[in-house]
Predicted model as a PDB file, atoms N, CA, C, CB and O in Angstrom, pLDDT in the B-factor column:
MODEL        1                                                                  
ATOM      1  N   UNK A   1     -24.009 -13.089  35.277  1.00 77.00           N  
ATOM      2  CA  UNK A   1     -24.955 -13.597  34.306  1.00 77.00           C  
ATOM      3  C   UNK A   1     -25.068 -12.631  33.117  1.00 77.00           C  
ATOM      4  CB  UNK A   1     -26.328 -13.816  34.964  1.00 77.00           C  
ATOM      5  O   UNK A   1     -25.136 -13.056  31.964  1.00 77.00           O  
ATOM      6  N   UNK A   2     -25.088 -11.333  33.417  1.00 83.00           N  
ATOM      7  CA  UNK A   2     -25.244 -10.346  32.359  1.00 83.00           C  
ATOM      8  C   UNK A   2     -24.041 -10.337  31.414  1.00 83.00           C  
ATOM      9  CB  UNK A   2     -25.444  -8.962  32.962  1.00 83.00           C  
ATOM     10  O   UNK A   2     -24.213 -10.178  30.205  1.00 83.00           O  
ATOM     11  N   UNK A   3     -22.838 -10.504  31.940  1.00 88.00           N  
ATOM     12  CA  UNK A   3     -21.645 -10.516  31.096  1.00 88.00           C  
ATOM     13  C   UNK A   3     -21.609 -11.764  30.208  1.00 88.00           C  
ATOM     14  CB  UNK A   3     -20.378 -10.448  31.964  1.00 88.00           C  
ATOM     15  O   UNK A   3     -21.093 -11.716  29.091  1.00 88.00           O  
ATOM     16  N   UNK A   4     -22.157 -12.882  30.703  1.00 90.00           N  
ATOM     17  CA  UNK A   4     -22.207 -14.100  29.897  1.00 90.00           C  
ATOM     18  C   UNK A   4     -23.146 -13.930  28.707  1.00 90.00           C  
ATOM     19  CB  UNK A   4     -22.652 -15.291  30.754  1.00 90.00           C  
ATOM     20  O   UNK A   4     -22.839 -14.374  27.601  1.00 90.00           O  
ATOM     21  N   UNK A   5     -24.285 -13.289  28.934  1.00 91.00           N  
ATOM     22  CA  UNK A   5     -25.245 -13.044  27.855  1.00 91.00           C  
ATOM     23  C   UNK A   5     -24.631 -12.072  26.835  1.00 91.00           C  
ATOM     24  CB  UNK A   5     -26.587 -12.474  28.426  1.00 91.00           C  
ATOM     25  O   UNK A   5     -24.766 -12.271  25.627  1.00 91.00           O  
ATOM     26  N   UNK A   6     -23.970 -11.039  27.317  1.00 91.00           N  
ATOM     27  CA  UNK A   6     -23.334 -10.068  26.432  1.00 91.00           C  
ATOM     28  C   UNK A   6     -22.245 -10.741  25.600  1.00 91.00           C  
ATOM     29  CB  UNK A   6     -22.744  -8.898  27.245  1.00 91.00           C  
ATOM     30  O   UNK A   6     -22.108 -10.461  24.409  1.00 91.00           O  
ATOM     31  N   UNK A   7     -21.480 -11.617  26.219  1.00 92.00           N  
ATOM     32  CA  UNK A   7     -20.424 -12.332  25.514  1.00 92.00           C  
ATOM     33  C   UNK A   7     -21.012 -13.265  24.455  1.00 92.00           C  
ATOM     34  CB  UNK A   7     -19.564 -13.126  26.505  1.00 92.00           C  
ATOM     35  O   UNK A   7     -20.484 -13.371  23.348  1.00 92.00           O  
ATOM     36  N   UNK A   8     -22.105 -13.938  24.802  1.00 92.00           N  
ATOM     37  CA  UNK A   8     -22.772 -14.840  23.870  1.00 92.00           C  
ATOM     38  C   UNK A   8     -23.349 -14.050  22.682  1.00 92.00           C  
ATOM     39  CB  UNK A   8     -23.892 -15.631  24.594  1.00 92.00           C  
ATOM     40  O   UNK A   8     -23.220 -14.475  21.534  1.00 92.00           O  
ATOM     41  N   UNK A   9     -23.974 -12.923  22.955  1.00 92.00           N  
ATOM     42  CA  UNK A   9     -24.516 -12.098  21.877  1.00 92.00           C  
ATOM     43  C   UNK A   9     -23.400 -11.571  20.970  1.00 92.00           C  
ATOM     44  CB  UNK A   9     -25.322 -10.926  22.459  1.00 92.00           C  
ATOM     45  O   UNK A   9     -23.548 -11.527  19.749  1.00 92.00           O  
ATOM     46  N   UNK A  10     -22.310 -11.183  21.570  1.00 93.00           N  
ATOM     47  CA  UNK A  10     -21.175 -10.694  20.786  1.00 93.00           C  
ATOM     48  C   UNK A  10     -20.620 -11.806  19.893  1.00 93.00           C  
ATOM     49  CB  UNK A  10     -20.068 -10.151  21.717  1.00 93.00           C  
ATOM     50  O   UNK A  10     -20.239 -11.556  18.750  1.00 93.00           O  
ATOM     51  N   UNK A  11     -20.576 -13.024  20.416  1.00 93.00           N  
ATOM     52  CA  UNK A  11     -20.102 -14.170  19.643  1.00 93.00           C  
ATOM     53  C   UNK A  11     -20.988 -14.383  18.404  1.00 93.00           C  
ATOM     54  CB  UNK A  11     -20.085 -15.447  20.523  1.00 93.00           C  
ATOM     55  O   UNK A  11     -20.481 -14.569  17.298  1.00 93.00           O  
ATOM     56  N   UNK A  12     -22.306 -14.352  18.600  1.00 91.00           N  
ATOM     57  CA  UNK A  12     -23.226 -14.531  17.480  1.00 91.00           C  
ATOM     58  C   UNK A  12     -23.157 -13.364  16.491  1.00 91.00           C  
ATOM     59  CB  UNK A  12     -24.650 -14.687  17.998  1.00 91.00           C  
ATOM     60  O   UNK A  12     -23.239 -13.563  15.278  1.00 91.00           O  
ATOM     61  N   UNK A  13     -23.007 -12.161  17.014  1.00 91.00           N  
ATOM     62  CA  UNK A  13     -22.885 -10.995  16.152  1.00 91.00           C  
ATOM     63  C   UNK A  13     -21.637 -11.092  15.280  1.00 91.00           C  
ATOM     64  CB  UNK A  13     -22.849  -9.715  16.989  1.00 91.00           C  
ATOM     65  O   UNK A  13     -21.698 -10.819  14.081  1.00 91.00           O  
ATOM     66  N   UNK A  14     -20.519 -11.472  15.863  1.00 89.00           N  
ATOM     67  CA  UNK A  14     -19.284 -11.642  15.092  1.00 89.00           C  
ATOM     68  C   UNK A  14     -19.453 -12.719  14.017  1.00 89.00           C  
ATOM     69  CB  UNK A  14     -18.113 -12.006  16.026  1.00 89.00           C  
ATOM     70  O   UNK A  14     -18.952 -12.583  12.901  1.00 89.00           O  
ATOM     71  N   UNK A  15     -20.158 -13.779  14.369  1.00 88.00           N  
ATOM     72  CA  UNK A  15     -20.414 -14.839  13.390  1.00 88.00           C  
ATOM     73  C   UNK A  15     -21.274 -14.360  12.238  1.00 88.00           C  
ATOM     74  CB  UNK A  15     -21.079 -16.020  14.061  1.00 88.00           C  
ATOM     75  O   UNK A  15     -21.006 -14.691  11.083  1.00 88.00           O  
ATOM     76  N   UNK A  16     -22.307 -13.582  12.541  1.00 87.00           N  
ATOM     77  CA  UNK A  16     -23.172 -13.061  11.486  1.00 87.00           C  
ATOM     78  C   UNK A  16     -22.425 -12.075  10.582  1.00 87.00           C  
ATOM     79  CB  UNK A  16     -24.399 -12.384  12.099  1.00 87.00           C  
ATOM     80  O   UNK A  16     -22.635 -12.052   9.369  1.00 87.00           O  
ATOM     81  N   UNK A  17     -21.569 -11.277  11.176  1.00 83.00           N  
ATOM     82  CA  UNK A  17     -20.773 -10.335  10.386  1.00 83.00           C  
ATOM     83  C   UNK A  17     -19.859 -11.104   9.436  1.00 83.00           C  
ATOM     84  CB  UNK A  17     -19.938  -9.404  11.311  1.00 83.00           C  
ATOM     85  O   UNK A  17     -19.769 -10.774   8.253  1.00 83.00           O  
ATOM     86  N   UNK A  18     -19.195 -12.111   9.942  1.00 81.00           N  
ATOM     87  CA  UNK A  18     -18.316 -12.927   9.100  1.00 81.00           C  
ATOM     88  C   UNK A  18     -19.077 -13.639   7.997  1.00 81.00           C  
ATOM     89  CB  UNK A  18     -17.581 -13.945   9.945  1.00 81.00           C  
ATOM     90  O   UNK A  18     -18.599 -13.725   6.865  1.00 81.00           O  
ATOM     91  N   UNK A  19     -20.239 -14.140   8.312  1.00 83.00           N  
ATOM     92  CA  UNK A  19     -21.071 -14.815   7.326  1.00 83.00           C  
ATOM     93  C   UNK A  19     -21.522 -13.834   6.238  1.00 83.00           C  
ATOM     94  CB  UNK A  19     -22.291 -15.461   8.006  1.00 83.00           C  
ATOM     95  O   UNK A  19     -21.499 -14.164   5.052  1.00 83.00           O  
ATOM     96  N   UNK A  20     -21.926 -12.649   6.640  1.00 78.00           N  
ATOM     97  CA  UNK A  20     -22.345 -11.648   5.674  1.00 78.00           C  
ATOM     98  C   UNK A  20     -21.213 -11.197   4.775  1.00 78.00           C  
ATOM     99  CB  UNK A  20     -22.923 -10.467   6.382  1.00 78.00           C  
ATOM    100  O   UNK A  20     -21.427 -10.965   3.585  1.00 78.00           O  
ATOM    101  N   UNK A  21     -20.012 -11.067   5.320  1.00 72.00           N  
ATOM    102  CA  UNK A  21     -18.867 -10.660   4.513  1.00 72.00           C  
ATOM    103  C   UNK A  21     -18.526 -11.722   3.481  1.00 72.00           C  
ATOM    104  CB  UNK A  21     -17.657 -10.383   5.401  1.00 72.00           C  
ATOM    105  O   UNK A  21     -18.038 -11.400   2.397  1.00 72.00           O  
ATOM    106  N   UNK A  22     -18.774 -12.967   3.803  1.00 71.00           N  
ATOM    107  CA  UNK A  22     -18.511 -14.038   2.846  1.00 71.00           C  
ATOM    108  C   UNK A  22     -19.529 -14.090   1.733  1.00 71.00           C  
ATOM    109  CB  UNK A  22     -18.477 -15.356   3.547  1.00 71.00           C  
ATOM    110  O   UNK A  22     -19.209 -14.558   0.640  1.00 71.00           O  
ATOM    111  N   UNK A  23     -20.732 -13.632   1.964  1.00 71.00           N  
ATOM    112  CA  UNK A  23     -21.791 -13.693   0.954  1.00 71.00           C  
ATOM    113  C   UNK A  23     -21.837 -12.478   0.050  1.00 71.00           C  
ATOM    114  CB  UNK A  23     -23.115 -13.856   1.620  1.00 71.00           C  
ATOM    115  O   UNK A  23     -22.327 -12.570  -1.076  1.00 71.00           O  
ATOM    116  N   UNK A  24     -21.348 -11.355   0.508  1.00 71.00           N  
ATOM    117  CA  UNK A  24     -21.409 -10.129  -0.288  1.00 71.00           C  
ATOM    118  C   UNK A  24     -20.164 -10.087  -1.174  1.00 71.00           C  
ATOM    119  CB  UNK A  24     -21.504  -8.845   0.630  1.00 71.00           C  
ATOM    120  O   UNK A  24     -19.037 -10.093  -0.678  1.00 71.00           O  
ATOM    121  N   UNK A  25     -20.382 -10.044  -2.485  1.00 73.00           N  
ATOM    122  CA  UNK A  25     -19.264  -9.999  -3.430  1.00 73.00           C  
ATOM    123  C   UNK A  25     -19.215  -8.626  -4.083  1.00 73.00           C  
ATOM    124  CB  UNK A  25     -19.394 -11.113  -4.509  1.00 73.00           C  
ATOM    125  O   UNK A  25     -20.173  -8.201  -4.729  1.00 73.00           O  
ATOM    126  N   UNK A  26     -18.112  -7.946  -3.911  1.00 68.00           N  
ATOM    127  CA  UNK A  26     -17.898  -6.652  -4.549  1.00 68.00           C  
ATOM    128  C   UNK A  26     -16.687  -6.822  -5.460  1.00 68.00           C  
ATOM    129  CB  UNK A  26     -17.681  -5.488  -3.484  1.00 68.00           C  
ATOM    130  O   UNK A  26     -15.566  -6.952  -4.969  1.00 68.00           O  
ATOM    131  N   UNK A  27     -16.891  -6.824  -6.772  1.00 73.00           N  
ATOM    132  CA  UNK A  27     -15.761  -7.045  -7.678  1.00 73.00           C  
ATOM    133  C   UNK A  27     -14.764  -5.894  -7.626  1.00 73.00           C  
ATOM    134  CB  UNK A  27     -16.258  -7.233  -9.108  1.00 73.00           C  
ATOM    135  O   UNK A  27     -15.139  -4.738  -7.432  1.00 73.00           O  
ATOM    136  N   UNK A  28     -13.512  -6.224  -7.799  1.00 71.00           N  
ATOM    137  CA  UNK A  28     -12.457  -5.211  -7.823  1.00 71.00           C  
ATOM    138  C   UNK A  28     -12.493  -4.484  -9.160  1.00 71.00           C  
ATOM    139  CB  UNK A  28     -11.059  -5.851  -7.583  1.00 71.00           C  
ATOM    140  O   UNK A  28     -12.811  -5.093 -10.181  1.00 71.00           O  
ATOM    141  N   UNK A  29     -12.174  -3.197  -9.174  1.00 70.00           N  
ATOM    142  CA  UNK A  29     -12.157  -2.476 -10.452  1.00 70.00           C  
ATOM    143  C   UNK A  29     -10.994  -2.961 -11.314  1.00 70.00           C  
ATOM    144  CB  UNK A  29     -12.053  -0.947 -10.220  1.00 70.00           C  
ATOM    145  O   UNK A  29      -9.983  -3.414 -10.777  1.00 70.00           O  
ATOM    146  N   UNK A  30     -11.116  -2.877 -12.625  1.00 73.00           N  
ATOM    147  CA  UNK A  30     -10.008  -3.304 -13.499  1.00 73.00           C  
ATOM    148  C   UNK A  30      -8.790  -2.407 -13.279  1.00 73.00           C  
ATOM    149  CB  UNK A  30     -10.440  -3.269 -14.997  1.00 73.00           C  
ATOM    150  O   UNK A  30      -8.919  -1.199 -13.080  1.00 73.00           O  
ATOM    151  N   UNK A  31      -7.625  -3.013 -13.319  1.00 73.00           N  
ATOM    152  CA  UNK A  31      -6.390  -2.271 -13.038  1.00 73.00           C  
ATOM    153  C   UNK A  31      -5.552  -2.050 -14.290  1.00 73.00           C  
ATOM    154  CB  UNK A  31      -5.565  -3.007 -11.999  1.00 73.00           C  
ATOM    155  O   UNK A  31      -4.326  -1.989 -14.207  1.00 73.00           O  
ATOM    156  N   UNK A  32      -6.202  -1.929 -15.460  1.00 75.00           N  
ATOM    157  CA  UNK A  32      -5.443  -1.747 -16.690  1.00 75.00           C  
ATOM    158  C   UNK A  32      -4.908  -0.325 -16.853  1.00 75.00           C  
ATOM    159  CB  UNK A  32      -6.303  -2.101 -17.872  1.00 75.00           C  
ATOM    160  O   UNK A  32      -3.965  -0.103 -17.612  1.00 75.00           O  
ATOM    161  N   UNK A  33      -5.493   0.624 -16.157  1.00 71.00           N  
ATOM    162  CA  UNK A  33      -5.006   2.004 -16.200  1.00 71.00           C  
ATOM    163  C   UNK A  33      -5.500   2.740 -14.961  1.00 71.00           C  
ATOM    164  CB  UNK A  33      -5.477   2.730 -17.500  1.00 71.00           C  
ATOM    165  O   UNK A  33      -6.421   2.262 -14.299  1.00 71.00           O  
ATOM    166  N   UNK A  34      -4.907   3.902 -14.625  1.00 70.00           N  
ATOM    167  CA  UNK A  34      -5.358   4.649 -13.456  1.00 70.00           C  
ATOM    168  C   UNK A  34      -6.822   5.079 -13.575  1.00 70.00           C  
ATOM    169  CB  UNK A  34      -4.478   5.870 -13.252  1.00 70.00           C  
ATOM    170  O   UNK A  34      -7.363   5.181 -14.676  1.00 70.00           O  
ATOM    171  N   UNK A  35      -7.435   5.323 -12.457  1.00 70.00           N  
ATOM    172  CA  UNK A  35      -8.846   5.729 -12.423  1.00 70.00           C  
ATOM    173  C   UNK A  35      -9.034   7.123 -13.018  1.00 70.00           C  
ATOM    174  CB  UNK A  35      -9.378   5.700 -10.979  1.00 70.00           C  
ATOM    175  O   UNK A  35      -8.081   7.895 -13.126  1.00 70.00           O  
ATOM    176  N   UNK A  36     -10.256   7.433 -13.399  1.00 71.00           N  
ATOM    177  CA  UNK A  36     -10.560   8.745 -13.967  1.00 71.00           C  
ATOM    178  C   UNK A  36     -10.239   9.847 -12.961  1.00 71.00           C  
ATOM    179  CB  UNK A  36     -12.042   8.822 -14.393  1.00 71.00           C  
ATOM    180  O   UNK A  36     -10.564   9.730 -11.779  1.00 71.00           O  
ATOM    181  N   UNK A  37      -9.610  10.898 -13.426  1.00 69.00           N  
ATOM    182  CA  UNK A  37      -9.251  12.009 -12.559  1.00 69.00           C  
ATOM    183  C   UNK A  37      -7.953  11.804 -11.803  1.00 69.00           C  
ATOM    184  CB  UNK A  37     -10.342  12.253 -11.593  1.00 69.00           C  
ATOM    185  O   UNK A  37      -7.523  12.696 -11.071  1.00 69.00           O  
ATOM    186  N   UNK A  38      -7.322  10.660 -11.960  1.00 69.00           N  
ATOM    187  CA  UNK A  38      -6.043  10.385 -11.286  1.00 69.00           C  
ATOM    188  C   UNK A  38      -4.969  11.271 -11.910  1.00 69.00           C  
ATOM    189  CB  UNK A  38      -5.649   8.865 -11.398  1.00 69.00           C  
ATOM    190  O   UNK A  38      -4.976  11.464 -13.126  1.00 69.00           O  
ATOM    191  N   UNK A  39      -4.051  11.813 -11.119  1.00 67.00           N  
ATOM    192  CA  UNK A  39      -3.037  12.718 -11.687  1.00 67.00           C  
ATOM    193  C   UNK A  39      -2.118  12.051 -12.707  1.00 67.00           C  
ATOM    194  CB  UNK A  39      -2.199  13.295 -10.580  1.00 67.00           C  
ATOM    195  O   UNK A  39      -1.493  12.743 -13.510  1.00 67.00           O  
ATOM    196  N   UNK A  40      -2.021  10.720 -12.693  1.00 71.00           N  
ATOM    197  CA  UNK A  40      -1.181  10.013 -13.652  1.00 71.00           C  
ATOM    198  C   UNK A  40      -2.025   9.358 -14.740  1.00 71.00           C  
ATOM    199  CB  UNK A  40      -0.327   8.962 -12.941  1.00 71.00           C  
ATOM    200  O   UNK A  40      -1.668   8.302 -15.263  1.00 71.00           O  
ATOM    201  N   UNK A  41      -3.134   9.983 -15.071  1.00 61.00           N  
ATOM    202  CA  UNK A  41      -4.038   9.457 -16.095  1.00 61.00           C  
ATOM    203  C   UNK A  41      -3.309   9.367 -17.431  1.00 61.00           C  
ATOM    204  CB  UNK A  41      -5.301  10.346 -16.225  1.00 61.00           C  
ATOM    205  O   UNK A  41      -2.605  10.300 -17.818  1.00 61.00           O  
ATOM    206  N   UNK A  42      -3.473   8.249 -18.139  1.00 67.00           N  
ATOM    207  CA  UNK A  42      -2.823   8.057 -19.425  1.00 67.00           C  
ATOM    208  C   UNK A  42      -3.551   8.872 -20.496  1.00 67.00           C  
ATOM    209  CB  UNK A  42      -2.790   6.556 -19.804  1.00 67.00           C  
ATOM    210  O   UNK A  42      -4.780   8.858 -20.569  1.00 67.00           O  
ATOM    211  N   UNK A  43      -2.793   9.571 -21.310  1.00 73.00           N  
ATOM    212  CA  UNK A  43      -3.358  10.373 -22.402  1.00 73.00           C  
ATOM    213  C   UNK A  43      -2.730   9.888 -23.707  1.00 73.00           C  
ATOM    214  CB  UNK A  43      -3.100  11.922 -22.182  1.00 73.00           C  
ATOM    215  O   UNK A  43      -1.676  10.388 -24.098  1.00 73.00           O  
ATOM    216  N   UNK A  44      -3.355   8.923 -24.389  1.00 72.00           N  
ATOM    217  CA  UNK A  44      -2.745   8.370 -25.595  1.00 72.00           C  
ATOM    218  C   UNK A  44      -2.666   9.373 -26.748  1.00 72.00           C  
ATOM    219  CB  UNK A  44      -3.518   7.161 -26.039  1.00 72.00           C  
ATOM    220  O   UNK A  44      -1.887   9.169 -27.679  1.00 72.00           O  
ATOM    221  N   UNK A  45      -3.444  10.439 -26.706  1.00 82.00           N  
ATOM    222  CA  UNK A  45      -3.424  11.405 -27.795  1.00 82.00           C  
ATOM    223  C   UNK A  45      -2.284  12.423 -27.671  1.00 82.00           C  
ATOM    224  CB  UNK A  45      -4.744  12.128 -27.852  1.00 82.00           C  
ATOM    225  O   UNK A  45      -2.053  13.200 -28.597  1.00 82.00           O  
ATOM    226  N   UNK A  46      -1.572  12.426 -26.539  1.00 83.00           N  
ATOM    227  CA  UNK A  46      -0.462  13.363 -26.359  1.00 83.00           C  
ATOM    228  C   UNK A  46       0.856  12.586 -26.376  1.00 83.00           C  
ATOM    229  CB  UNK A  46      -0.617  14.167 -25.025  1.00 83.00           C  
ATOM    230  O   UNK A  46       0.972  11.549 -25.723  1.00 83.00           O  
ATOM    231  N   UNK A  47       1.857  13.086 -27.126  1.00 86.00           N  
ATOM    232  CA  UNK A  47       3.157  12.403 -27.149  1.00 86.00           C  
ATOM    233  C   UNK A  47       3.886  12.571 -25.809  1.00 86.00           C  
ATOM    234  CB  UNK A  47       4.032  12.949 -28.304  1.00 86.00           C  
ATOM    235  O   UNK A  47       3.622  13.506 -25.053  1.00 86.00           O  
ATOM    236  N   UNK A  48       4.800  11.651 -25.539  1.00 85.00           N  
ATOM    237  CA  UNK A  48       5.582  11.727 -24.309  1.00 85.00           C  
ATOM    238  C   UNK A  48       6.543  12.913 -24.365  1.00 85.00           C  
ATOM    239  CB  UNK A  48       6.359  10.416 -24.078  1.00 85.00           C  
ATOM    240  O   UNK A  48       7.043  13.277 -25.429  1.00 85.00           O  
ATOM    241  N   UNK A  49       6.787  13.503 -23.204  1.00 87.00           N  
ATOM    242  CA  UNK A  49       7.779  14.583 -23.123  1.00 87.00           C  
ATOM    243  C   UNK A  49       9.165  13.950 -23.125  1.00 87.00           C  
ATOM    244  CB  UNK A  49       7.565  15.473 -21.837  1.00 87.00           C  
ATOM    245  O   UNK A  49       9.298  12.731 -23.012  1.00 87.00           O  
ATOM    246  N   UNK A  50      10.182  14.773 -23.253  1.00 92.00           N  
ATOM    247  CA  UNK A  50      11.564  14.266 -23.260  1.00 92.00           C  
ATOM    248  C   UNK A  50      11.881  13.557 -21.949  1.00 92.00           C  
ATOM    249  CB  UNK A  50      12.567  15.418 -23.495  1.00 92.00           C  
ATOM    250  O   UNK A  50      12.539  12.517 -21.949  1.00 92.00           O  
ATOM    251  N   UNK A  51      11.421  14.108 -20.839  1.00 90.00           N  
ATOM    252  CA  UNK A  51      11.641  13.480 -19.527  1.00 90.00           C  
ATOM    253  C   UNK A  51      10.960  12.120 -19.463  1.00 90.00           C  
ATOM    254  CB  UNK A  51      11.118  14.388 -18.393  1.00 90.00           C  
ATOM    255  O   UNK A  51      11.540  11.153 -18.969  1.00 90.00           O  
ATOM    256  N   UNK A  52       9.730  12.047 -19.961  1.00 85.00           N  
ATOM    257  CA  UNK A  52       8.999  10.781 -19.944  1.00 85.00           C  
ATOM    258  C   UNK A  52       9.659   9.748 -20.842  1.00 85.00           C  
ATOM    259  CB  UNK A  52       7.555  10.996 -20.376  1.00 85.00           C  
ATOM    260  O   UNK A  52       9.711   8.568 -20.495  1.00 85.00           O  
ATOM    261  N   UNK A  53      10.169  10.184 -22.002  1.00 89.00           N  
ATOM    262  CA  UNK A  53      10.881   9.239 -22.880  1.00 89.00           C  
ATOM    263  C   UNK A  53      12.139   8.712 -22.204  1.00 89.00           C  
ATOM    264  CB  UNK A  53      11.248   9.910 -24.218  1.00 89.00           C  
ATOM    265  O   UNK A  53      12.464   7.531 -22.318  1.00 89.00           O  
ATOM    266  N   UNK A  54      12.850   9.600 -21.492  1.00 91.00           N  
ATOM    267  CA  UNK A  54      14.042   9.162 -20.761  1.00 91.00           C  
ATOM    268  C   UNK A  54      13.701   8.148 -19.677  1.00 91.00           C  
ATOM    269  CB  UNK A  54      14.748  10.360 -20.140  1.00 91.00           C  
ATOM    270  O   UNK A  54      14.408   7.156 -19.501  1.00 91.00           O  
ATOM    271  N   UNK A  55      12.623   8.397 -18.959  1.00 87.00           N  
ATOM    272  CA  UNK A  55      12.192   7.447 -17.928  1.00 87.00           C  
ATOM    273  C   UNK A  55      11.767   6.115 -18.549  1.00 87.00           C  
ATOM    274  CB  UNK A  55      11.033   8.038 -17.108  1.00 87.00           C  
ATOM    275  O   UNK A  55      12.055   5.056 -17.992  1.00 87.00           O  
ATOM    276  N   UNK A  56      11.093   6.160 -19.685  1.00 86.00           N  
ATOM    277  CA  UNK A  56      10.683   4.930 -20.369  1.00 86.00           C  
ATOM    278  C   UNK A  56      11.911   4.139 -20.802  1.00 86.00           C  
ATOM    279  CB  UNK A  56       9.791   5.253 -21.592  1.00 86.00           C  
ATOM    280  O   UNK A  56      11.926   2.913 -20.692  1.00 86.00           O  
ATOM    281  N   UNK A  57      12.951   4.833 -21.298  1.00 90.00           N  
ATOM    282  CA  UNK A  57      14.196   4.135 -21.679  1.00 90.00           C  
ATOM    283  C   UNK A  57      14.854   3.495 -20.462  1.00 90.00           C  
ATOM    284  CB  UNK A  57      15.184   5.115 -22.356  1.00 90.00           C  
ATOM    285  O   UNK A  57      15.335   2.365 -20.536  1.00 90.00           O  
ATOM    286  N   UNK A  58      14.875   4.219 -19.337  1.00 90.00           N  
ATOM    287  CA  UNK A  58      15.469   3.657 -18.118  1.00 90.00           C  
ATOM    288  C   UNK A  58      14.727   2.400 -17.673  1.00 90.00           C  
ATOM    289  CB  UNK A  58      15.461   4.699 -16.987  1.00 90.00           C  
ATOM    290  O   UNK A  58      15.344   1.409 -17.283  1.00 90.00           O  
ATOM    291  N   UNK A  59      13.412   2.450 -17.733  1.00 86.00           N  
ATOM    292  CA  UNK A  59      12.625   1.277 -17.341  1.00 86.00           C  
ATOM    293  C   UNK A  59      12.852   0.112 -18.281  1.00 86.00           C  
ATOM    294  CB  UNK A  59      11.146   1.621 -17.299  1.00 86.00           C  
ATOM    295  O   UNK A  59      12.920  -1.038 -17.845  1.00 86.00           O  
ATOM    296  N   UNK A  60      12.970   0.401 -19.580  1.00 86.00           N  
ATOM    297  CA  UNK A  60      13.212  -0.664 -20.549  1.00 86.00           C  
ATOM    298  C   UNK A  60      14.593  -1.280 -20.318  1.00 86.00           C  
ATOM    299  CB  UNK A  60      13.094  -0.124 -21.995  1.00 86.00           C  
ATOM    300  O   UNK A  60      14.748  -2.500 -20.375  1.00 86.00           O  
ATOM    301  N   UNK A  61      15.603  -0.431 -20.057  1.00 84.00           N  
ATOM    302  CA  UNK A  61      16.947  -0.943 -19.789  1.00 84.00           C  
ATOM    303  C   UNK A  61      16.977  -1.773 -18.518  1.00 84.00           C  
ATOM    304  CB  UNK A  61      17.945   0.206 -19.683  1.00 84.00           C  
ATOM    305  O   UNK A  61      17.664  -2.793 -18.461  1.00 84.00           O  
ATOM    306  N   UNK A  62      16.243  -1.350 -17.502  1.00 74.00           N  
ATOM    307  CA  UNK A  62      16.170  -2.068 -16.234  1.00 74.00           C  
ATOM    308  C   UNK A  62      15.561  -3.464 -16.459  1.00 74.00           C  
ATOM    309  CB  UNK A  62      15.333  -1.261 -15.196  1.00 74.00           C  
ATOM    310  O   UNK A  62      16.029  -4.451 -15.891  1.00 74.00           O  
ATOM    311  N   UNK A  63      14.530  -3.531 -17.280  1.00 69.00           N  
ATOM    312  CA  UNK A  63      13.871  -4.806 -17.551  1.00 69.00           C  
ATOM    313  C   UNK A  63      14.793  -5.759 -18.301  1.00 69.00           C  
ATOM    314  CB  UNK A  63      12.593  -4.583 -18.351  1.00 69.00           C  
ATOM    315  O   UNK A  63      14.764  -6.964 -18.051  1.00 69.00           O  
ATOM    316  N   UNK A  64      15.617  -5.237 -19.222  1.00 69.00           N  
ATOM    317  CA  UNK A  64      16.542  -6.079 -19.971  1.00 69.00           C  
ATOM    318  C   UNK A  64      17.657  -6.597 -19.086  1.00 69.00           C  
ATOM    319  CB  UNK A  64      17.126  -5.313 -21.142  1.00 69.00           C  
ATOM    320  O   UNK A  64      18.147  -7.704 -19.306  1.00 69.00           O  
ATOM    321  N   UNK A  65      18.077  -5.815 -18.074  1.00 63.00           N  
ATOM    322  CA  UNK A  65      19.160  -6.247 -17.193  1.00 63.00           C  
ATOM    323  C   UNK A  65      18.741  -7.412 -16.317  1.00 63.00           C  
ATOM    324  CB  UNK A  65      19.625  -5.094 -16.325  1.00 63.00           C  
ATOM    325  O   UNK A  65      19.582  -8.236 -15.954  1.00 63.00           O  
ATOM    326  N   UNK A  66      17.451  -7.506 -15.962  1.00 64.00           N  
ATOM    327  CA  UNK A  66      16.980  -8.557 -15.069  1.00 64.00           C  
ATOM    328  C   UNK A  66      16.802  -9.896 -15.787  1.00 64.00           C  
ATOM    329  CB  UNK A  66      15.672  -8.141 -14.432  1.00 64.00           C  
ATOM    330  O   UNK A  66      16.665 -10.931 -15.135  1.00 64.00           O  
ATOM    331  N   UNK A  67      16.801  -9.886 -17.096  1.00 56.00           N  
ATOM    332  CA  UNK A  67      16.586 -11.135 -17.862  1.00 56.00           C  
ATOM    333  C   UNK A  67      17.803 -11.975 -17.910  1.00 56.00           C  
ATOM    334  CB  UNK A  67      16.147 -10.841 -19.263  1.00 56.00           C  
ATOM    335  O   UNK A  67      17.788 -13.049 -18.510  1.00 56.00           O  
TER     336      UNK A  67                                                      
ENDMDL                                                                          
END                                                                             
């Protein structure tokens, strides 16, 4: 009898958890750039290094090849 009550309570608890998760809305952060303090933070005021320019060219060439 005790295991049946425990199983029934667990069933209702799982249902309430699922119901609560459906009602709580937490918006996702915008993904237009890395988060503050991220090691790959974009710095528009600094020019790209030679290595970064080379990588940008490789990515641009890769994108043109797939078209």
